[in-house]
Structures are given as C-alpha cells and as structure tokens.
N, C-alpha and C positions, 0 to 999 in steps of 0.2 A: 275593157281597158282600165276602167276605174278599179275593178276588183283586183286585177293583176298589179296595178300600181300600188294599191293599198297593201296587198300582201307583201310586195317587195319592200315597202317602207317598214312594214312590221318586222320582216326578217333582218333588215339592216339595223333597225332599232334594237332588235334582240341581240344581234352580233355586237353592236356597239356597247350595249349594256354588259354583255359577257366580257368583252375586252376590258371595259372600264373596271369591272370587278376584279379581274386578274391583275390589272395594273395596280389598283388600290391595294390589293393583298400583297403584291410584291414590294410596293413602297413601304407598307406597314412592317413587313418582315425585315426589310433593310434598315429601317429606323430602329426597330427593336434590337437588331444585331449591333448597330452602332452604339445604342445606349448600354447594352451588355458589355461591349468592349471598353467604353469609356469608364463605366462603373468598375470594371475589373482592374484597369490600369491605374486609376486614381486610388483605389483601395490598396493595391500593391505598393504604390509609392508611399502611402501613409504607413503601411506595415514596415517597409524597409527603413524609413526614417526612424521609427521607434526602435527597431532592432539595432541600427547603427548608434542611436543615442545610448542605448543600454550598453553596447560594447565599449563605447567611449567612457562611459561612467565607471565600468569595471577595469578600464585601462587595458583592454584586449585589442592590441594594434596589429595582430598578425592575420586578420581577415579584414581587408579593406572594404570601404563602402561600396565600391564597384563590385567586388566579389560577392558581397551579401546580396546585392541587387540581382546579379546573374543567377546565383543559387536559388533565390526566391522565385525567379522566373522559371527555372528548371523544375522546381517542385510543383508549381502551378501547371506547367505544361504536362507533367506526368498525370496529375489529377484530371486535367482537361481531356486528354486523349483517352483516359480510362472510362470516363462517363460518356464519351462519344456524343457530346452535345453538338459539335460541329464536325461533320464527317470529313470535310477537307481541311479543317483547322485554319480556315482563312481568317477567322476573327483574331487569331493570335500570331499572325505572320506579319512581319514588317514589310510595308509597301515602299519600294524605292522612291517613288514620287513624293510620298509623305515625308520620307527622310530628308530628301534634298530641298523640298519646298518649305517644310515646317520646322523640322527638328534641328538641322545643321546650322542655318543662318544665325539664330540667337547665340549659339555656343561660340562660333567664330567671332562674331561682332563683340560680344562681351570680353573675349580674350584680348582683342585689339584695343577696345575703349579703356580698359582698366590696366593696360600694359604699363610697366615702368619703362618709359620710352628712352631715357638716357642709357640705362643699362642695356637695353635691346640694341640701340643703334651704335653704342660704343663697342659692341661685339658683333656687328652685322656681318663682317666678312667671314668670321668663323661660322656663324649661323647659316649664311647662304651656302658656304662650302659644304657643310654637313647636310643641308636640306637638298641641294641640287646634285653636286658631285657625289655625295654620299648615297642619295636615292638611286642614281644611275648605277653606281658600283653595287649597291645592295641588290637591285633588281637583276643585274646581269649575273652576279655570283649565285644568287638564290635560284635563278632560272636554269643555269647550267647544271647545278647540283641536282635539282629536281628532275631535269631531263634525264640525267644519268641514273638516278635512283628509280625513277618510274619504270625504266625498262625491265626491272626485276619483278614488278608487281602488275601494274596496268599502264602500258606505255602511253605517255603523252608526247605529242609533237612538240617541236621547239617553240612554235608560236604559242601553243597552249601553256607551255612552261613559262614563257615570257609574260603571258597574261597573269598567271599565278604570282610570279615574282613582282609584278608591278602593283597588284592590288594588296599584296601582303607587306609591301615596303612602307606603308603608312604606319606611323607609331602614335601611341597615346599613353604617355608616361604619367598619367594623373595620379596613380597610386604612389609612385616614387616621389613625386613632388609633394604630395600631402604628408609624407613621413619625414621630409627633410627637417633637421632641427633649426631653431631660430638663428643660430650663429653661423649657418652655412654661408659659404662664399656666394655673394649676389651673382657673380658671373656664372658660377656653376648652375644655379637655378635658371638663369636666363638662357643659357646655351641649350639646356634640356628642353625648356619650354619653347624657345624659338625654333629649334629644329622640328619639333612635332607640329607646330603651328603652320610651318611652310611646306613641309614634305607631304602633307595631306593633298595639297594642290598638285604637287609634282606627281604623286601616285595616281591621281585622277587623270592627269594629262597623259602619262605613260600608258595607263589602262586603256584610254580611248584610242591611242595610237596602235597598240598591239592587238586590240580586238578588231581594229580596221584591217589588220594584216590577214584576217580570215577571208577577206574578199579575194576571190580567185584572180582579180586583176592586179592585186598588190603582190609585190615580190620582196622577200626578205633578203637584205644585203647590207653592205657597209653604207651605201648611199642613202637608203631610206632611214637607217639608224642615225646617221649624222644629221639628216633632215629633221628627224624627230627631236634631236637635241636643240637645234636652232629654233624649231617651232615652239618647243617648251619655253625657251628663253623669251621669245616674242610674246607668247601668251602671258607669261608672268609680267613682263613689262607693260603690256597693254592693259591687263587687269589692274595693275598698280595705278596706272594713269586714270582709269575709270573711277576707282575708289577715291583717289585724291580729288578728282574733278567734282564728284558729287559732294564730297565733304566741304570743299571750298564754296560751293553754291549755298549749302546749308549755313556755313559760317557767315557768308555775306548777307544772307537774309536776316539771320538773328542779330547781326551787328546793327542793322538799320531799321528793322521792323520790331516794334514793341506792341504787344497786345494786352488787353485788359486781363483776360484769363491766361496770364503769361506762362505759368508752369505747366498747365494742361496742354496748351498748344505747342509749347516747346518740346515737351516729352513726345507728343504725337508726331511732330515733324522729325524729331531725332530718329524714331523707330522707322518711320516711312522712308526717309532718305536713305537710311542704312539698307533697307530691303530693296529700294530702287537700285542701289549700286550693285547688289547681288544679282538681281534679275537682268539689269542692263548688260552686265558683263557676259552672262550666258547668252543673251540675245545676240550680242556681237561676236559670238563664237569663242569667247574666252572663259576663264574660270571664275565663278562668283566667290569662291573661298578667299582667294587673294584680294579681290576687289573689296569685299566687305571687311576683311581684316585690316587693310590699310585705310579704309574709310573710317573705321573705328579709331585708329591711331590719329588720323588727321582731325577728326571731330574733337577728340579730347585735347588736341594741341591748339587748334584754332577756334573752335566754336564753344568749348566748355566755358570760357571766360565771358562769353556773351549771354549765357543763360542766367536766369535768376537763381538765387541760392536754393530755393525750393526745388527747382528743376535739376540742379546739379546733385543735390542729395538724393532726390527720388530716382534719378537715372542709375545711380550705383545699385540701389536696392532692386529696382525693377529689372534691370538687365541681369543681375545675378539670379533673381527669381526665375526668369525665363530660361536662362542657361541651365540652372539646376534641374528644372522640370524636364527639359529636353534630354539632358544626360540620363536622368532616371528612366525616361521612356525608352531610350536607345538600349540601355543595358538590360532592362526588363525584356525587351524584344529579343535581345541576344540570348538570354536564358530560355525564353519561350521557344526560340528558333532551333534549339538543340533537338527538340522532338516534334515541333509543329510542321516541319516541311516534309516529313514522311519519306516517300520514295525519291523525292527531289534531292535528298542529301545522302551521300555514301560515306560512311566513317570506316576507313581502313587504318588499323593501328600502325601498320608498317609505314604507310605513307605519312601519317601524322608524325611519327618519330623522325622520319627523314626530313620533314618540313621544319620541325623544331631545330634539328641540327643545322639545316641550311640557313635559317634566319640568324642563328647565333654566329655562324661563320661569316655571313654577309655583313654583320654589324662591325666587322674588323676595320671598316673604313674609318671608324672613330679614331683608332690608334694611328692610322696612316695620316689622316688630315691634321689631327692635333699634334702629331709628331713633327710634321712639316711646319706647322705654325710655331712650335717652340724653337725650331731651328732658325726660322726667320726672325724671331724675337731677338735672338742672340746677335744678329747682325744689324739691328735697327738702331738708329740714333736715339729715337724716343723709345726707350725700352719699357715694355710691359712685363707683367709677372707671368712666367710660364705656367701652363696648366699641369699640375703634378699628376703622377701616374694613377694615384688612387681616385682622383676625380675623373680621369679618362676612363677608368674601369667602371665607375658608376654610370657615366654617360653611355658606355657600351651596354651595361646591364639594364638600363632604363628603357630599352627598346621594346616595350610592350606593344602588342597589337590591339586595336580598339575599334571604335565606332565606324570609321571610314572604311577600314578593311572589311568589316562585316557588311556594310551597306553596298560596297562594290561587289561582294560575293552574291548578295541578293540580286543586284542589277545583272550580274553575269547569268543567273538562272533564266532571265528573260531574254537573253540574246538568241536571235533566231537561227544563227548560222552553225554554231558549235554543236557537236554531238551531245545527246541527252546524258549519256553515261559519263562523258568527260565533265560536263557541267555539274553533275551530281558529285563527282569525285573532287573537283576543285572547290566547290562550295562546302562540302563536308569537311575537307581538310582545313579550309580557311576558318570555319567556325570553331573547330577544336583547337587550332593554334591560338586563336584569340582568347578562348576560355582558359587554356592551359597557361598561357603567358600571364594572364591577369591573376589567376589563382596561385600558380606556383611561384613565378617571379615576384608577384606582389606580396605573397606570403614570406618569401625569403628576404625581402627588402630590409626589414629591421636588422636581421643578422648581418646582411651585407654592409649596412651603414656602420655597424659596430666593427666589423672585421676590417673595413677600410679606414677606420679611425675618423669618420666624419661625424659620428654621434657617440654619446656615452652609452654604456650597456644598460643601466637601469635608471636613467635620468628622468627628469620630468619634462623633457622637451615636448613630448606629445600632448601635453596639456595646453600648449600654446600653438598658434599657427606658425608655420615656417616663415622665415624672414621674407622670402620672395613672394609667397602667397599673400601675406598680410599687406605688403606694399602694393601689390596689384589691386587689392580690393579697396584700397584707400584712394583709388582713382588717380594715381600718378603723383601723389604728393612727394615733395622733394626729400631726399635722404638727409640724414644729419651729417655733421662734420666728419665723423669717423668713416661713414660710408663714402663721403666725397674723396677721402684719401684712398679708399679701396678702388673707387672708380678711376682715379688718376693712375693708380698702379696697373690697372687691368685694361684701360682703354687702348684701342688700336688706332694708330695714326691720329694722335690728338690734334695736331696742327690742322688737319683736314676738317675735323669736326668743329674746331673753333671757327674756322673760316665759314663753314656752312651755317653755324648758329648765328654768327654775326650777319651773314647775308640774309638769313631768315628774319632776324629781328629788325633789320634795316629796311628791307624791300618787300617782305611778304606779310608779316604779322600786322603791321599798321593798317593794311587794307582789309583785313578779314576779322580782326578781333579788337575788342575794346580795351584789352589789357595792354599796357605799355611795355611790360616785360614778361618773360616766360616764367611762370611760377613753379616750374619743376626742375629747371636746370641748375645743377650745383655750381657754385661760384668757383670751386677749385678747378673744374674742367672748362667752364666758359666764363671768364671773369666779367664780361660785359653784361651778363644776365643777372644783375643784382636786384634784390627786392626792395621796394619802398617799405617804410616802417609799418604802414597799415596792412600790408600783405604778408608780413613776416610770419612764418608758422612757428609753433613752439619747438619743433624739431631743429630748426635752423637758427637758434639764438646765437648771437655773437658771444665771444668770450667776455666782453664788457658787460653785457646784459646778464650773463650767468654769474659774474662776480657781484654785480649789483644785487641780484636776487639772493645770493648767499649772504651778503651783508645785511639785507633787510631781515632775512630769517634769523641771523645771528643777533641783530639788534632787538628783534621781537623777543627772543629767548632771554636776552639780558634784562629787558624791561620786566618780563614775567618773573625774574628772580632766579632763573635756572642757571645762569652763568656768572652771577655777581661774585660768588665766592671764588671762582676760578680765575676770572680776568681782572676784576676790579675796574675802577675808573680809568687808570692809566693804561691797562691792557686793552680796554675797549677803544680808547682814543688811538692807540697804536694801530689797531685793526682798521679803524676808519681812515687813517692817513695812508696806510698801505693800499687799501682798496681804491681810494681816489687816485693814487699814483698809477696803479695798474690799469684802471679804466682809461686814463688819459693816454697811456702808451698804446692800448688796444685800439682806441678810437683813431689815433694818428696813423696806426698801421692800416686800419680799414680804409681810411681816406686815401692813403697812398695806393692801395690795391685797386680801388675804384677808378682813380685817375689813370 
C-alpha cells in the first residue's frame, strides 16, 4: 500500500510538474506576443507622426494624417504576412472588446469635453435631425440598394443588407474637419462634427437591432421597425440621463470637497467618472457613446469651474493625448486589417463599387433635411441664416466612414448566427469602403473646398487650425464679438435657448459649480450670462476696453516720439477727449444691456 501510494504521488507530481511547465511556457509566449504587439504599434505611431510632420512641413495636404496611418498599417501588414511570424495574424487584428473598452471612450469623451457648447446646442435640432432621421434614411436606402445589387453577385438577404446598411451608416469626417479654413462658418463645422458624434450611437443601436432579427423567433415587418425607432429614441434619452447624472455627481463632489493634492485627484476623478458613465450605460442596456459624450459636455459646463487651474489646463492636454493615441491605434489596425484577417474577409470589386454608390446616394438625406430647415427658417419670426447649397454639398461630401464602422464589422465577424461567407463578404466590403472614402474623399477634400468657394486655392489656411477645431481645443472658451453676431444669426429658436440658459443659471448651476456665471455663453445670445471683470477673457473685451487699449498704445508711441511730428500736442489732446467720450458712451450702453 505504501509503495503504491508513493508511486501515485510521484505520478501526480510528475503530471503536475508537466502541466505547470506547459502553462508557464504558454504564459511566457503570450507575454512575448503582447510585448511584440505593443512595440510594433508604438513604433508605428512614432513613424506616422514623423511622416505627417514632414508632410505638413512641405505643405502637402492631399494625404491626410488618417490616410498616412492607414497606408502605414497596410505596408506593415504586407511585411508581417510575408515573413509568417504569426500564422493566424492574431497579433495584428483588432479585438472588438479592446476597441469598445479601451480605444473608443477617450475619443468620445474628449469630443464632448472640449466641445463648443453654445454652437452645438444652438444647432441641436439640425444635428439631431441629421443624426437620427438621417441615419434611418441612410440605413434604409443603402440596405435596399445593396439588397438589389447583391442579387447579381452574391445574394444577401434583406436582413443581411440591413445589417450592412446600419454598420456603414456611421460617419467619421475628421479629414474634412481638419482641412476647413480658419474663416469657415462655425455652424458648418459644428453640424458636420455633431452629426458624426451622435450617429455613431445610432449606428450601434440599429446594428444591434438588425443582427437580432437573425433570430428565427424574430420577424421582419413594419411593427418591429417602428418599435426599433422608438427603442432607439428611448436608448438615446436614457443614455443622455445617465451621462448627465454622473457628471452632476462629479460636479457636486468637486464643489464641496477640496484635497491637498488637488490637481492629481481631480484629474483622476474626472477620468474615472467619465469611464463610469460609459460602463453604467452599457450595464443598463443603453449605449455608452451617448452617455460619455454628454457626460463630457456636462462636466465641462458644471464641473470645470470647480477644478483648480492646474487641473483645468492638464485636462485639455491629457484628454487630447489619450484621444490622439486611440485614434492612431484604430487607423493602424484598419490598415493592418486589410490583410491580417485572411479568409475571414472577402474583397469583391463589384460589391465594393456598389457599396460606394449606395452610401453616396444614401447621403442625400442631407439635402432633404437641410432643405426643409431652410423652408422653415423663411416662416419663423426669429429668422436664422439659411444654410447655402455649397455648405450642404460639403456636409454631404464629408460622410467618410471610419472607426465605428470598422469596429462593427469586426464585431460582425464574431456573430454566431450568420453564414461565414456572408460575414466575410460584409466585413471585406466594409473595410474597403472605409479605406476608399478616407483615401479618395479625403484626398479630394482640398479641391472640393476650393470648388465650393469655402477656401482659397493656394492660401495659407492650412498653416493654421480651422476655426472650429481650434475653439474646441481651447476647452470651450467664449467666442469674440464677431462670432457672437454669427451665433445670433444662425441660432435656432433663440427665445427657447434664452429661457433654458436663464433656468440653468438660476436653478441648476448654483448647486453644482462655484462659478456664478457661465464663462462661455456669448452675451449677444444670452444677455444675463455676463462676465465679471476678473473672468473676462481677452477675446471678449468690450469696445471701451479696446478703445482704452488703443489710446494707451497711441500715447506710448507719442511719448516715444514716433507720432509727435504727425499729431502734435493739440492733435494728441483731441484724441484723448474723443477717446474719453467714446468710453463713456460704451459704458452707458453696456450698463443698459446688463440691466
């Protein structure tokens, strides 16, 4: 008995030792593959940054940063598959969980936190119409056309066509926005940006609904379609509430709690609360994109004034850093994905051409919605400026496909119900449509801007950031007085927004922020949101202060002797008297407006 017992222990020990060795070897290989992937991706980001920097230096604007990143990923994928380092190419494939959990949240949150909120909400009806009604229209038209075209190549069912139409309806016009000149209409920039920010969530909601139709228990018809529309609206509203709720909690804490290591803790809480809003919305069966986007807007509106100056400055840089890194990762994976998925992707040139035609036709909702908006403007008491046809054409043209469409395609590959050949066809078509729209439409953008009369042919606009983009990165600072007039001319339902701003400043902001006034709202649009002297920004100087500054400059030049020969003592006294009179008139006018 003893011998048998001892022998058994020895065998068990031997087996345990063998299993442990295998497990250790597997863990070591996994860690090695992870290090290789991380080293590869970080090196590619550095290379793409230097290439883009060189292209900007030589003023070559016809290959966007996104296009450079995708092409770099494609070149690396060709080399990777040639050397056969990884037989399955798993190390260079985008994982859908990694995308939704790590890469997407920083991009969406940074877009909401640095958003020009007045410009966004003053055009919110147009943005919502393009994002929701436009996404439904685009999905339906694209699905019908692809269902018809596919019958000539590789037949798709109508449900499969709806899945493709929903995932390809997500837009990412980052290339167009980056090339807009500084003098561009602020409303045009915000409509393009706002539509893309919101229709990502709509695309995900529609994708989940249409993939659910593959269940044999589900039936396609008018009833389920109407149900999906109301369900999408409910999901949007619920996600909106979750994001606002989490942001208000963060604002309440930062209003009353001050810590010794203020900036470090405040930045940590900012990022953690944003991520909580994203996860909480998904746990509750809603969409985290909408939640974290509006959480960012609400945090910038209510909580930013409670943060220390160091935390406010650091938040802009940190969030932009995270968003930039995540964007680089996504488009590198897109370039790598052209070859890394192997037999999982089918690239049919005819289907790709049909898909490009379908999405261009499906984008005609831009002309329909904006045409209706212009008709309504003509019958409004508070008239706004109509959107001209050249701007409508640019909005239609800016419907590039991007990160979310690619990620939904990767997610579709993992769906257990659909046929493998169908998944390969839809994924391959999706990837090629994204790449072609980024490369071709992105490359044609400079010519389109000139042809539409939005930018000058050989100007120096590209040496500067576009007006909308620069304002966003300034963290929501207020526009100057010329921009206030533009907002007044373009705002929708100004009386409603005045009432909402007054309600917010009276009943909500005092409970959640230390600021007594809103530091970004233009006085021309919301008269009660005037700034105290210590919060006045250089962009928003009054006429009196500008005249005073001009006089001081003039007086300094006179003292230095530069103007004595031209003005003399009598001329200088005359300037002083006129300046004083003008200042008194402006001050009296400002007092009247405040009252």
